Structure formats: structure tokens, C-alpha cells
N, C-alpha and C positions, 0 to 999 in steps of 0.2 A: 541823834547819832553822836553828836559832839560830846554830850554829857556821858553817854554810855561808854565811850572810848576814853573818858577822862582827859579830854584835850582842852579843857578850859584852864587857862593860866591866869590872865588878868581880867578876863571877861569881856574884853573889847570885841573879840570875834563874835561871841555870843550875842552881844548887844547890837552888832552891826547887821545881823541877818534879817533880811526881808524877803518874803517869798510871794510870787505872783503866779497865777495860772490863767492861761488863755486857751480858748477852744476855737479852732477855725471852723469854717462852714462844713468841712468834711468830717468833723468830729475828732480831729487830732488835738490832743492836749499838750501844750508846752508849758512846763513848770520852770520858772526861772528863780534861781536863788541868788540874791544880791548880797554881797558881804565884803569884808576886808579881803585884800588881795590874796592872802596866804591860805584861804580856804581851798582854793584850787590845788595848791600843793599838798595840803593835808588829804584832799580827796584822792590824789594820785597814790599816796602812800597807804591810806586807810580805807579806800573804796567807800567813802561815805554816801555818795549818791546811789551806788548799787545797794548798799544796806538800806537806804531810805526806801527804794522801790520794792525791796523784799520784806519790808517791815509789816507787821501784822495789820496796822491801820491804813496802809497805803491803798489797798483795793477799796476800802470804805471811802477814803478820800476821793478816789476816782469816781466811784458810784455817786457820791454826793455832788460832784461837779457835773456829771451827766444828768443827774436829777434836776438840775437847774437849766442845763443846756437844752435838753429835749423839749420841754414846754416852750422855751424861747424860740427854738427852730420851728415848732409847730405853729406858733403864732405868726412867725415871720413868713413861713411858706406853708399855708394851710392845706394845700393840695398835695404836698409831698407826704409820703408815709415811709415807715421803715426805720425811723431814727432809733428805735429800741434795739435794732440789730447791732448797733454800735457797741452796746454793752457786752455782746458776745466776744468782742476782741479786746477786753480790758487788758492792759499791760502791753499790748502790741501797738497801741496808738497813743503812747505817752512818751514824752522826751523830757528829761530833767537836765538842766544846764546851769552851771555856775557862771554868773556874770559879775565881773568886777568893774 
């Protein structure tokens, strides 16, 4: 999103970005974007995180995360079923946060 918006000046912001994703036991995905301080201000002006979640590859990313999470949960709780139903709510169980 930063490149698409031509927001790269010196490259320090681009090089500082690190993204993590965590899934809790209920299937809620929290994506954290660690970066230079001013990404938060760029996001306010250019809605970068919203664009990220609406991007073509975002749903594939979420499906890939769940593809790893579901087998993990089945191994962890073998008697529970229905983890696949989480996939029906893609997009509503994801939060993207910029962390500085």
C-alpha cells in the first residue's frame, strides 16, 4: 500500500515494517504492523490499513492463516468440531493494528 500510494521517500519507513499475525482460541486474527512512528499518521490520511484489508490478496492471507490454525486447534482439542465454520466469517474476525 505504501508503494502504491508513492509514499516512499528515504525508504526508512519501508525497511522498518514488520508484520505479525496471531490467532486466539476463538479464531480471532490480530495482525500487528510494527513500523516507524509516522506510519500511524500516514494511515490516518491515506487509510492504508483499510486498503490492506480490502486488497485482492488479503482474503487469501486470512485463509492461509486459518489453514494452519484449524489443524493446530484440532490437534489441541481433538473432541471439538466446527473450526471450519470460522472460515465463513472471514473479514469479520480480523483486526489490523499499527503498533509503534
